[in-house]
GUMILO-294253 format. One record per residue: x, y, z of N, C-alpha, C, CB in turn; residue in three letters; residue number from 1. Coordinates in Angstrom, 2 decimals, decimal comma. Each point is the difference from the previous one (the first is absolute). Glycine has a CB too. Layout:
// residues N
{rec {X Y Z} {X Y Z} {X Y Z} {X Y Z} ALA NUM} ...
***
This chain:
// residues 192
{rec {149,48 63,94 43,92} {-0,93 -1,09 -0,10} {0,15 -0,63 -1,38} {-1,61 1,10 1,63} MET 1} {rec {1,87 -2,36 -1,67} {0,15 -0,71 -1,27} {-1,35 -0,57 -0,41} {2,41 -0,56 0,51} ASN 2} {rec {-2,84 0,95 -1,68} {-1,28 -0,49 -0,52} {0,28 -0,68 -1,32} {-1,32 1,84 1,16} VAL 3} {rec {0,87 -3,09 -1,25} {0,15 -0,72 -1,27} {-1,02 0,48 -1,01} {0,88 -1,99 1,21} ARG 4} {rec {-0,56 1,78 -2,46} {-0,88 0,41 -1,07} {-1,34 -0,73 0,14} {1,99 0,44 -1,52} LYS 5} {rec {-3,12 0,32 1,44} {-1,33 -0,60 0,09} {-0,50 -0,13 1,43} {0,51 -1,21 -2,09} GLY 6} {rec {0,27 1,55 3,09} {-0,39 -0,11 1,40} {-0,41 1,36 0,54} {1,55 -1,96 0,31} GLU 7} {rec {-2,53 1,98 0,55} {-0,44 1,25 0,61} {0,98 0,41 1,09} {-2,40 -0,54 -0,51} SER 8} {rec {2,74 1,80 0,62} {0,88 0,44 1,08} {-0,70 -0,09 1,36} {1,18 1,52 -1,61} PRO 9} {rec {-2,49 -1,70 1,63} {-0,75 -0,06 1,25} {-0,32 -1,43 0,42} {-0,96 2,21 -0,55} PHE 10} {rec {1,57 -3,19 -0,10} {-0,29 -1,39 0,29} {0,36 -0,35 1,44} {0,38 -0,57 -2,40} ARG 11} {rec {0,70 1,03 2,86} {0,41 -0,25 1,37} {0,76 1,22 0,47} {0,10 -2,52 -0,34} SER 12} {rec {-0,51 3,07 1,46} {0,70 1,16 0,50} {0,03 -0,03 1,51} {-0,68 1,32 -2,00} MET 13} {rec {1,59 -0,55 2,58} {0,11 0,07 1,45} {-0,38 1,40 0,45} {1,80 -1,77 0,02} LYS 14} {rec {-2,67 1,81 0,99} {-0,40 1,25 0,61} {0,23 -0,15 1,49} {-1,72 0,53 -1,81} VAL 15} {rec {2,54 0,33 2,39} {0,34 -0,05 1,41} {0,48 -1,39 0,42} {-1,67 1,81 0,43} TRP 16} {rec {2,37 -2,45 -1,29} {0,57 -1,31 0,30} {-0,95 -1,16 -0,21} {1,43 1,15 1,61} GLY 17} {rec {-2,67 -0,87 -2,01} {-0,97 -1,07 -0,23} {-0,05 -0,30 -1,49} {-1,36 0,68 2,02} LEU 18} {rec {1,34 -1,93 -2,34} {-0,07 -0,40 -1,40} {-1,46 -0,06 -0,43} {2,16 -1,30 0,20} SER 19} {rec {-2,48 2,07 -1,22} {-1,36 0,01 -0,53} {-0,01 -0,74 -1,32} {-0,52 2,19 1,15} LEU 20} {rec {-0,24 -3,26 -1,20} {-0,11 -0,78 -1,23} {-1,43 0,10 -0,51} {1,83 -1,59 0,74} ARG 21} {rec {-1,98 1,57 -2,01} {-1,36 0,10 -0,53} {-0,82 -1,24 0,34} {0,86 1,45 -1,86} PRO 22} {rec {-2,13 -1,22 2,09} {-0,93 -1,10 0,23} {-0,49 -0,46 -1,36} {-0,71 0,88 2,30} VAL 23} {rec {0,73 -2,17 -2,52} {-0,43 -0,47 -1,32} {-1,50 0,26 -0,21} {1,81 -1,76 0,04} ASP 24} {rec {-2,22 1,75 -1,27} {-1,37 0,36 -0,37} {-1,04 -0,94 0,61} {0,90 0,94 -2,11} HIS 25} {rec {-0,58 -2,21 2,27} {-0,96 -0,94 0,58} {-0,27 0,35 1,45} {0,79 -1,80 -1,56} GLN 26} {rec {0,24 2,17 2,31} {-0,21 0,38 1,40} {-0,82 1,28 0,10} {2,17 -1,11 0,62} ARG 27} {rec {-1,91 2,05 -1,49} {-0,78 1,24 0,00} {-1,46 -0,29 -0,30} {2,02 1,28 -0,74} ARG 28} {rec {-2,26 -2,11 -0,25} {-1,36 -0,35 -0,37} {-0,71 -0,73 1,14} {0,70 -0,13 -2,41} LEU 29} {rec {0,00 -0,82 3,03} {-0,57 -0,73 1,13} {-0,30 0,95 1,15} {1,26 -2,07 -0,69} LEU 30} {rec {-0,36 2,97 0,98} {-0,23 0,99 1,07} {-1,19 0,88 -0,30} {2,42 -0,02 0,49} GLY 31} {rec {-2,54 0,45 -1,74} {-1,13 0,83 -0,40} {-1,31 -0,76 0,11} {1,52 1,27 -1,55} LEU 32} {rec {-1,53 -2,53 1,14} {-1,21 -0,83 0,09} {-0,39 -0,20 1,46} {0,62 -1,17 -2,14} ILE 33} {rec {0,35 0,89 3,01} {-0,30 -0,17 1,43} {-0,52 1,29 0,62} {1,77 -1,76 0,13} LEU 34} {rec {-1,19 2,88 -0,51} {-0,45 1,29 0,51} {-1,44 0,29 -0,46} {2,38 0,83 0,01} LEU 35} {rec {-2,67 -1,10 -1,26} {-1,34 0,20 -0,54} {-1,01 -0,93 0,69} {1,00 0,70 -2,20} LEU 36} {rec {-0,62 -1,95 2,41} {-0,89 -0,97 0,67} {-0,29 0,45 1,43} {0,92 -1,86 -1,43} ALA 37} {rec {0,09 2,32 2,14} {-0,19 0,48 1,37} {-0,92 1,22 0,01} {2,27 -0,88 0,65} ALA 38} {rec {-2,07 1,80 -1,59} {-0,84 1,19 -0,10} {-1,45 -0,39 -0,26} {1,96 1,32 -0,85} PHE 39} {rec {-2,18 -2,23 -0,09} {-1,37 -0,43 -0,32} {-0,63 -0,74 1,17} {0,63 -0,15 -2,40} LEU 40} {rec {0,13 -0,73 3,06} {-0,54 -0,75 1,13} {-0,44 0,95 1,11} {1,48 -1,95 -0,58} PHE 41} {rec {-0,61 2,88 0,93} {-0,32 0,94 1,07} {-1,09 0,98 -0,45} {2,34 -0,20 0,88} CYS 42} {rec {-2,24 0,68 -2,10} {-0,93 1,01 -0,49} {-1,40 -0,50 -0,25} {1,91 1,07 -0,99} GLY 43} {rec {-2,07 -2,36 0,74} {-1,32 -0,55 -0,26} {-0,68 -0,53 1,25} {0,77 -0,57 -2,28} LEU 44} {rec {-0,12 0,71 3,44} {-0,62 -0,40 1,25} {-1,25 0,85 0,23} {2,25 -0,71 0,96} GLN 45} {rec {-3,31 0,07 -0,53} {-1,27 0,68 0,22} {0,01 0,69 1,36} {-1,18 -1,68 -1,45} SER 46} {rec {0,75 2,94 1,48} {-0,11 0,74 1,25} {-1,38 0,63 0,09} {2,49 0,46 0,01} ILE 47} {rec {-2,90 -0,11 1,21} {-1,27 0,67 0,23} {0,27 1,47 0,30} {-1,05 -2,14 0,87} LEU 48} {rec {0,18 3,01 -1,39} {0,10 1,42 0,31} {-1,37 0,52 0,41} {1,92 0,28 -1,62} THR 49} {rec {-1,93 0,53 2,67} {-1,22 0,68 0,41} {-0,07 1,28 -0,82} {0,05 -0,98 2,38} LEU 50} {rec {-1,18 1,17 -3,03} {-0,16 1,16 -0,87} {-1,28 0,74 0,38} {1,24 -1,16 -1,88} GLU 51} {rec {-1,13 2,47 1,99} {-1,17 0,85 0,24} {-0,06 1,01 -1,14} {0,13 -0,29 2,55} VAL 52} {rec {-1,28 0,32 -3,21} {-0,13 0,96 -1,11} {-1,31 0,75 0,13} {1,38 -1,47 -1,49} LYS 53} {rec {-1,41 2,64 0,88} {-1,22 0,78 -0,08} {-0,77 -0,58 -1,17} {1,05 2,14 1,00} GLU 54} {rec {-2,27 -2,58 -0,76} {-0,73 -0,77 -1,02} {-0,30 0,80 -1,26} {-0,99 -1,30 1,83} ARG 55} {rec {0,58 2,54 -1,70} {-0,41 0,77 -1,18} {1,19 0,27 -0,93} {-1,83 1,05 1,36} LYS 56} {rec {2,92 -0,57 -0,81} {1,15 0,37 -0,83} {0,95 -1,17 -0,25} {-0,18 2,30 0,89} SER 57} {rec {0,13 -3,31 -0,01} {0,94 -1,12 -0,10} {1,37 0,32 0,57} {-1,22 -0,72 -2,01} GLY 58} {rec {1,37 1,91 2,62} {1,28 0,41 0,56} {0,39 -0,91 1,17} {-0,44 2,38 -0,71} GLU 59} {rec {1,66 -2,91 0,66} {0,50 -0,84 1,09} {0,49 0,92 1,11} {0,67 -1,87 -1,60} ILE 60} {rec {-1,29 1,76 2,77} {0,38 0,83 1,14} {0,99 -0,70 0,91} {-2,23 1,10 -0,13} LEU 61} {rec {2,24 -2,43 0,08} {0,88 -0,77 0,88} {0,26 -1,35 -0,65} {-0,88 1,18 2,08} PHE 62} {rec {2,13 -1,61 -2,05} {0,35 -1,35 -0,46} {1,21 -0,45 0,82} {-0,91 0,41 -2,38} ARG 63} {rec {0,78 -1,59 3,00} {1,09 -0,52 0,82} {-0,03 -1,52 -0,03} {-0,06 2,05 1,49} GLU 64} {rec {1,22 -2,64 -1,50} {0,13 -1,45 0,03} {-0,45 -0,51 1,37} {1,92 0,06 -1,68} ARG 65} {rec {-2,71 -1,14 1,69} {-0,52 -0,58 1,25} {0,17 -1,52 -0,03} {-1,66 1,90 0,24} VAL 66} {rec {1,46 -2,51 0,91} {0,10 -1,45 0,13} {-1,30 -0,54 0,60} {2,52 0,14 0,29} ALA 67} {rec {-2,87 -1,38 -0,60} {-1,20 -0,59 0,60} {0,09 0,04 1,53} {-0,27 -1,50 -2,01} PRO 68} {rec {-0,84 1,86 2,65} {-0,04 0,11 1,45} {0,35 1,39 0,51} {0,58 -2,39 0,09} GLY 69} {rec {0,04 3,20 -0,91} {0,38 1,35 0,42} {-1,26 0,85 0,18} {2,22 -0,19 -1,20} GLU 70} {rec {-2,19 1,08 2,20} {-1,15 0,84 0,29} {0,28 1,46 -0,33} {-0,68 -1,60 1,79} GLN 71} {rec {-0,38 2,31 -2,15} {0,10 1,45 -0,15} {-1,21 0,62 0,69} {1,27 -0,20 -2,21} PHE 72} {rec {-1,13 1,48 2,55} {-1,04 0,72 0,73} {-0,52 1,14 -0,86} {1,07 -0,61 2,22} HIS 73} {rec {-2,38 0,78 -2,19} {-0,64 1,07 -0,75} {-0,88 0,77 0,98} {0,04 -1,32 -2,19} PHE 74} {rec {0,15 2,61 2,27} {-0,81 0,82 0,90} {-0,55 1,20 -0,75} {1,38 -0,74 1,98} SER 75} {rec {-2,50 1,23 -1,48} {-0,64 1,17 -0,61} {-0,97 0,60 1,01} {0,23 -0,99 -2,33} TYR 76} {rec {-0,72 2,18 2,03} {-1,01 0,66 0,82} {-1,36 -0,30 -0,63} {1,63 1,84 0,73} THR 77} {rec {-2,54 -2,37 0,10} {-1,34 -0,34 -0,50} {-0,70 1,28 -0,46} {-0,14 -2,01 1,56} HIS 78} {rec {-0,46 1,98 -2,74} {-0,56 1,21 -0,59} {-1,23 0,53 0,74} {0,86 -0,79 -2,18} SER 79} {rec {-1,62 -0,07 2,85} {-1,20 0,44 0,71} {0,31 0,24 1,48} {-1,43 -1,27 -1,62} VAL 80} {rec {2,04 0,28 2,26} {0,28 0,08 1,44} {1,18 0,91 0,33} {-0,90 -2,30 0,20} GLU 81} {rec {1,76 2,56 -1,18} {1,21 0,80 0,18} {0,92 -0,59 1,08} {-1,28 2,03 -0,70} LYS 82} {rec {1,30 -3,36 0,77} {0,84 -0,72 0,95} {0,97 -0,90 -0,76} {-1,84 0,06 1,75} THR 83} {rec {2,94 -0,44 -1,12} {0,97 -0,85 -0,70} {-0,50 -1,43 -0,16} {1,82 1,42 0,92} PRO 84} {rec {-1,44 -2,02 -2,03} {-0,26 -1,42 -0,27} {1,34 -0,61 -0,37} {-2,42 0,40 -0,78} VAL 85} {rec {2,74 -1,53 1,39} {1,27 -0,69 -0,27} {-0,30 -1,43 -0,41} {1,24 1,47 1,65} GLU 86} {rec {-0,68 -1,89 -2,76} {-0,19 -1,37 -0,48} {1,35 -0,64 -0,25} {-2,22 0,62 -1,05} ALA 87} {rec {2,31 -1,90 1,36} {1,22 -0,77 -0,25} {-0,35 -1,11 -0,98} {0,95 0,53 2,31} THR 88} {rec {-0,12 -0,67 -3,34} {-0,20 -1,02 -1,03} {1,26 -0,85 -0,12} {-1,60 1,50 -1,24} PHE 89} {rec {1,42 -2,74 0,80} {1,13 -0,91 -0,22} {0,00 -0,43 -1,46} {-0,08 -0,82 2,40} ALA 90} {rec {1,28 0,60 -2,92} {0,18 -0,48 -1,37} {-0,13 -1,52 0,01} {1,51 1,97 -0,61} ILE 91} {rec {-2,38 -2,50 -0,23} {-0,19 -1,45 -0,09} {0,95 -0,60 -1,04} {-2,42 0,27 0,68} GLU 92} {rec {2,66 -1,55 -0,57} {0,89 -0,71 -0,93} {-0,47 0,13 -1,45} {0,55 -1,62 1,83} GLU 93} {rec {-1,88 1,60 -2,03} {-0,55 0,08 -1,37} {-0,11 1,43 -0,52} {-1,25 -2,08 0,49} ASP 94} {rec {1,72 3,05 0,30} {-0,05 1,40 -0,43} {-1,24 0,74 0,49} {1,29 -0,68 -1,97} GLY 95} {rec {-2,09 0,03 2,78} {-1,18 0,66 0,55} {0,36 0,87 1,20} {-1,40 -1,89 -0,79} GLY 96} {rec {0,42 2,68 1,22} {0,14 0,86 1,17} {-0,98 -0,47 1,05} {0,74 1,98 -1,42} LEU 97} {rec {-0,25 -2,32 2,60} {-0,85 -0,49 1,09} {-0,07 1,05 1,10} {0,59 -2,41 -0,53} ARG 98} {rec {-1,81 2,71 0,97} {-0,17 0,93 1,11} {0,45 -0,69 1,28} {-1,92 1,17 -1,17} THR 99} {rec {2,82 -0,54 1,91} {0,43 -0,53 1,30} {-0,91 0,56 1,08} {2,41 -0,21 -0,79} VAL 100} {rec {-2,58 1,54 0,80} {-0,95 0,64 0,92} {-0,24 1,43 -0,44} {0,77 -1,47 1,90} GLU 101} {rec {-1,91 2,01 -1,45} {-0,34 1,40 -0,22} {-0,35 0,59 1,35} {-0,84 -0,43 -2,37} THR 102} {rec {1,42 1,62 2,67} {-0,22 0,67 1,29} {-0,59 1,38 -0,25} {1,93 -1,27 1,06} ARG 103} {rec {-2,90 1,65 -0,20} {-0,61 1,32 -0,11} {-0,64 0,35 1,34} {-0,40 -0,30 -2,51} PHE 104} {rec {0,38 1,60 2,89} {-0,54 0,38 1,30} {-1,52 0,14 0,03} {2,13 1,14 0,40} PRO 105} {rec {-2,77 -0,96 -1,56} {-1,45 0,12 -0,03} {-0,52 -0,59 -1,31} {0,07 2,06 1,46} SER 106} {rec {-1,29 -2,54 -1,39} {-0,61 -0,62 -1,17} {-0,40 1,07 -1,01} {-0,82 -1,92 1,40} TYR 107} {rec {1,02 1,62 -2,68} {-0,40 0,92 -1,06} {-0,35 -0,78 -1,25} {1,46 1,80 0,96} GLY 108} {rec {-2,08 -1,15 -1,93} {-0,35 -0,67 -1,26} {1,23 -0,62 -0,66} {-1,89 1,61 -0,30} PRO 109} {rec {1,71 -2,82 -0,20} {1,09 -0,69 -0,68} {0,89 -0,82 0,91} {-0,06 1,80 -1,63} GLY 110} {rec {-0,12 -1,67 2,93} {0,79 -0,78 0,96} {-0,80 -1,23 0,41} {1,18 2,09 0,84} LEU 111} {rec {-0,52 -3,12 -0,32} {-0,72 -1,21 0,42} {-1,10 0,32 1,00} {2,08 -1,34 -0,38} PRO 112} {rec {-3,19 0,60 0,31} {-1,14 0,27 0,88} {0,30 -0,41 1,43} {-1,55 -0,33 -1,93} SER 113} {rec {0,72 0,81 2,84} {0,24 -0,22 1,43} {-0,01 -1,47 0,39} {-1,04 2,21 0,42} SER 114} {rec {0,32 -3,07 -1,15} {-0,03 -1,41 0,33} {1,29 -0,73 -0,35} {-2,43 0,08 -0,35} GLY 115} {rec {3,29 0,53 -0,43} {1,22 -0,65 -0,47} {1,26 0,53 0,68} {-1,14 -0,37 -2,16} GLU 116} {rec {1,01 1,19 3,18} {1,19 0,62 0,58} {0,04 -0,18 1,51} {0,01 1,67 -1,86} ARG 117} {rec {1,12 -1,41 2,42} {0,16 -0,09 1,45} {0,73 1,26 0,46} {0,06 -2,55 -0,03} ALA 118} {rec {-0,30 2,95 1,26} {0,65 1,18 0,56} {1,34 -0,40 0,61} {-2,23 1,08 0,43} LEU 119} {rec {3,27 -0,37 -0,78} {1,31 -0,30 0,58} {0,21 0,85 1,25} {0,92 -0,60 -2,28} SER 120} {rec {0,17 0,37 2,96} {0,29 0,71 1,25} {0,18 1,50 -0,21} {1,07 -2,07 0,84} LYS 121} {rec {-0,52 2,46 -1,97} {0,28 1,41 -0,25} {-1,20 0,80 -0,46} {2,27 -0,68 -0,54} GLY 122} {rec {-3,46 0,13 0,57} {-1,18 0,73 -0,44} {-0,24 -0,06 -1,50} {0,35 1,47 1,92} GLY 123} {rec {0,38 -2,28 -2,62} {-0,17 -0,14 -1,45} {-0,77 -1,28 -0,28} {2,14 1,28 -0,45} TRP 124} {rec {-2,99 -1,24 -0,56} {-0,64 -1,21 -0,49} {1,01 -0,72 -0,89} {-2,35 1,04 0,12} PHE 125} {rec {2,47 -2,34 0,06} {0,93 -0,79 -0,81} {-0,79 -1,08 -0,72} {1,93 0,45 1,61} VAL 126} {rec {-1,89 -0,41 -2,92} {-0,67 -1,01 -0,81} {1,05 -0,99 -0,48} {-1,82 1,64 -0,73} HIS 127} {rec {1,71 -2,91 1,14} {0,99 -0,98 -0,46} {-0,14 -0,23 -1,50} {-0,01 -1,11 2,26} PRO 128} {rec {1,11 0,82 -2,88} {0,02 -0,16 -1,45} {-0,35 -1,40 -0,45} {1,69 1,77 -0,10} GLY 129} {rec {-1,14 -2,13 -1,03} {-0,22 -1,31 -0,57} {-0,48 0,06 -1,44} {-0,51 -0,82 2,25} GLY 130} {rec {-0,12 1,94 -2,62} {-0,48 0,14 -1,38} {1,18 0,17 -0,95} {-2,14 1,03 0,83} ASP 131} {rec {2,05 -1,69 -2,00} {1,06 0,11 -1,02} {-0,55 0,70 -1,24} {1,11 -2,11 0,87} CYS 132} {rec {-0,25 2,90 -1,47} {-0,38 0,77 -1,18} {1,08 -0,10 -1,06} {-1,34 1,58 1,42} TYR 133} {rec {0,91 -1,58 -2,68} {0,96 0,08 -1,10} {0,49 1,44 -0,14} {-1,13 -1,94 -1,19} GLU 134} {rec {0,18 2,88 1,37} {0,30 1,43 -0,05} {-0,83 0,69 1,06} {0,54 -0,09 -2,48} LYS 135} {rec {-0,02 1,18 3,02} {-0,74 0,84 0,94} {-0,18 1,36 -0,64} {0,91 -1,25 2,02} LEU 136} {rec {-2,10 1,80 -1,88} {-0,26 1,34 -0,52} {-0,38 0,90 1,16} {-0,74 -0,92 -2,25} THR 137} {rec {1,33 2,10 2,28} {-0,28 0,97 1,05} {-0,32 1,34 -0,67} {1,52 -1,20 1,67} PHE 138} {rec {-2,73 1,71 -1,42} {-0,40 1,30 -0,54} {0,35 1,05 1,04} {-1,89 -1,02 -1,40} HIS 139} {rec {2,51 2,09 0,97} {0,45 1,00 0,97} {-0,25 1,42 -0,50} {1,72 -1,61 0,80} PHE 140} {rec {-1,71 2,52 0,17} {-0,05 1,43 -0,30} {1,25 0,63 0,61} {-2,57 0,05 -0,05} SER 141} {rec {2,73 1,23 -0,12} {1,20 0,65 0,52} {0,07 -0,05 1,53} {-0,01 1,50 -2,00} SER 142} {rec {-1,14 -1,70 2,67} {0,00 -0,02 1,47} {0,37 -1,37 0,58} {-1,73 1,77 -0,07} SER 143} {rec {1,81 -2,82 -0,74} {0,27 -1,35 0,52} {1,45 -0,23 0,42} {-1,82 -0,79 -1,45} ASN 144} {rec {2,76 1,44 0,81} {1,43 -0,14 0,30} {0,44 -1,47 0,03} {-0,12 2,13 1,31} GLN 145} {rec {-0,07 -2,87 -2,40} {0,40 -1,42 -0,01} {1,51 -0,16 0,12} {-2,01 -0,52 -1,39} PRO 146} {rec {2,42 -0,40 2,27} {1,42 -0,23 0,28} {0,26 -1,50 -0,02} {0,16 2,12 1,38} LEU 147} {rec {0,86 -2,54 -2,11} {0,41 -1,40 -0,08} {1,36 -0,13 0,69} {-1,28 -0,37 -2,18} LEU 148} {rec {1,40 -0,64 3,06} {1,28 -0,28 0,66} {0,39 -1,45 -0,29} {-0,48 1,70 1,84} ARG 149} {rec {1,66 -1,86 -2,41} {0,56 -1,32 -0,29} {1,44 0,03 0,48} {-1,53 -0,40 -2,02} LEU 150} {rec {1,84 -0,48 2,97} {1,32 0,00 0,64} {0,29 1,40 0,54} {0,83 -1,86 -1,55} ARG 151} {rec {0,27 2,45 1,14} {0,35 1,34 0,49} {-0,36 1,09 -1,01} {1,86 -1,03 1,31} ASP 152} {rec {-2,67 0,70 -2,29} {-0,37 0,96 -1,04} {-1,44 0,46 0,19} {1,63 -1,09 -1,60} ARG 153} {rec {-1,84 2,39 1,50} {-1,35 0,57 0,05} {-0,29 0,69 -1,32} {0,15 0,31 2,51} GLU 154} {rec {-1,38 -0,46 -2,98} {-0,40 0,66 -1,25} {-1,33 0,69 0,23} {1,23 -1,72 -1,40} ALA 155} {rec {-1,24 3,05 1,25} {-1,24 0,78 0,06} {-0,65 -0,12 -1,38} {0,93 1,64 1,78} HIS 156} {rec {-2,09 -2,24 -1,82} {-0,61 -0,36 -1,28} {-0,99 1,03 -0,55} {0,30 -2,33 0,69} LEU 157} {rec {-0,40 3,49 -0,06} {-0,84 1,05 -0,55} {0,63 0,47 -1,31} {-0,79 0,72 2,31} SER 158} {rec {-0,04 -0,44 -3,26} {0,51 0,50 -1,27} {0,51 1,42 0,17} {-1,59 -1,48 -1,27} LEU 159} {rec {2,58 1,83 0,52} {0,63 1,31 0,12} {-0,97 1,14 -0,31} {2,16 -1,05 -0,61} LYS 160} {rec {-3,14 0,79 -0,22} {-0,91 1,08 -0,38} {-1,08 0,26 1,06} {0,42 -0,59 -2,39} ARG 161} {rec {-0,50 -0,25 3,43} {-0,86 0,28 1,14} {-1,43 -0,48 -0,08} {1,42 1,89 0,31} GLY 162} {rec {-1,89 -2,32 -1,46} {-1,38 -0,47 -0,08} {-0,07 -1,49 0,35} {-0,51 1,74 -1,75} ASP 163} {rec {-0,67 -2,28 1,74} {-0,18 -1,40 0,36} {0,22 -0,93 -1,18} {-1,59 0,72 1,73} GLY 164} {rec {1,37 -2,00 -1,45} {0,18 -1,00 -1,04} {-0,20 -1,39 0,58} {1,57 1,51 -1,22} GLY 165} {rec {-1,11 -2,50 0,50} {-0,08 -1,39 0,43} {1,38 -0,62 -0,07} {-2,39 -0,18 -0,79} SER 166} {rec {2,78 -0,45 1,88} {1,26 -0,73 0,05} {-0,28 -1,48 -0,21} {1,02 1,72 1,56} LEU 167} {rec {-0,15 -2,38 -2,29} {-0,11 -1,45 -0,19} {1,28 -0,65 0,51} {-1,53 0,29 -2,01} GLU 168} {rec {1,38 -1,15 3,02} {1,11 -0,76 0,57} {0,00 -1,38 -0,63} {-0,11 1,29 2,20} PHE 169} {rec {1,25 -1,75 -2,68} {0,09 -1,35 -0,55} {1,43 -0,51 0,13} {-1,89 0,48 -1,62} SER 170} {rec {2,02 -1,79 1,51} {1,32 -0,62 0,02} {0,26 -0,54 -1,39} {-0,16 -0,60 2,48} VAL 171} {rec {1,27 0,99 -3,05} {0,38 -0,43 -1,35} {1,13 -1,01 0,09} {-0,70 2,23 -0,97} LYS 172} {rec {0,70 -3,18 0,05} {1,08 -0,98 -0,10} {0,80 0,34 -1,25} {-1,34 -1,83 1,21} ARG 173} {rec {2,60 2,20 -1,03} {0,88 0,39 -1,11} {1,30 -0,78 0,10} {-1,03 2,30 -0,09} ASP 174} {rec {1,75 -2,32 -1,02} {1,37 -0,53 0,07} {0,88 1,12 0,55} {-0,37 -1,61 -1,97} SER 175} {rec {1,51 1,24 2,50} {0,93 0,97 0,55} {0,43 1,00 -1,08} {0,79 -1,70 1,69} LEU 176} {rec {-0,63 1,22 -2,91} {0,39 0,89 -1,11} {-1,09 1,04 -0,26} {1,37 -1,86 -1,03} ILE 177} {rec {-2,63 1,42 0,95} {-1,11 0,92 -0,26} {-0,13 1,00 1,14} {-1,19 -1,78 -1,33} VAL 178} {rec {1,33 1,31 2,57} {-0,07 0,89 1,16} {1,08 1,09 -0,10} {-0,92 -1,89 1,42} TYR 179} {rec {2,12 1,49 -1,78} {1,09 0,96 -0,14} {-0,25 0,99 -1,12} {1,55 -1,71 0,86} GLY 180} {rec {-2,06 1,23 -1,99} {-0,30 0,89 -1,13} {-1,12 0,98 0,34} {0,73 -1,80 -1,58} LEU 181} {rec {-1,74 1,33 2,32} {-1,08 0,91 0,42} {0,55 1,09 0,92} {-1,68 -1,87 -0,21} LYS 182} {rec {2,58 1,49 1,10} {0,62 0,98 0,89} {0,80 1,03 -0,77} {0,08 -1,72 1,77} GLY 183} {rec {0,68 1,28 -2,76} {0,79 0,93 -0,83} {-0,92 0,94 -0,78} {1,83 -1,71 -0,19} LEU 184} {rec {-2,91 1,15 -0,36} {-0,96 0,81 -0,76} {-0,63 1,06 0,89} {-0,46 -1,96 -1,51} TYR 185} {rec {0,10 1,56 2,73} {-0,62 0,94 0,93} {0,98 1,09 0,40} {-1,50 -1,83 0,84} ARG 186} {rec {2,77 1,46 -0,61} {1,01 1,00 0,36} {0,22 0,99 -1,15} {1,11 -1,68 1,51} MET 187} {rec {-1,32 1,21 -2,73} {0,19 0,86 -1,17} {-1,21 0,90 -0,25} {1,49 -1,75 -0,98} ALA 188} {rec {-2,52 1,63 1,82} {-1,15 0,88 -0,15} {-1,24 -0,66 -0,52} {1,57 1,77 -0,36} GLY 189} {rec {-1,55 -3,09 0,13} {-1,18 -0,72 -0,46} {-0,93 -0,29 1,16} {1,32 -1,02 -1,85} GLY 190} {rec {-2,52 0,54 1,58} {-0,97 -0,24 1,07} {-0,19 -1,46 0,34} {-1,13 2,04 -0,72} SER 191} {rec {1,68 -2,97 -0,03} {-0,23 -1,41 0,31} {1,05 -0,57 0,87} {-1,15 -0,23 -2,10} SER 192} 
***
């Protein structure tokens, strides 16, 4: 290989018959700027996440990306009646939670009153939804067995220590970058 004085031996080389030439600094800089702009554009896109946390400790028990109009199901065992209660909620465009319907086989404290419900064919009372909430709070004991279903994912929301507590359901608006960083932090053992 003949190299002139002051020239880099790597200025032009052939690998497997392909000629590799250096990219000038302006093209590298332009490529880097375009890559950074694409990263920022995509990373700063706003997304919604459904988050369930234990109110006292602040521990995040569930976090998942959601879209407006998407529904999730929450079920539990009624603490007095000892019967199942099933509720369906929808994610609103503004980040609110709208009740779609609540189903239960018998009336109990904390459930919609008899004047607001109708009996379905299967013997369950069905209360039509419509109410919107910024946050939902659910107080539970170890006997409630709260379960959240979103798409094909199920999350048992009872605390590992077995005692009761309060769950807070909310929809958060984050950038894609923040959502990713929160996920990495949680995987590393953090609680947020």
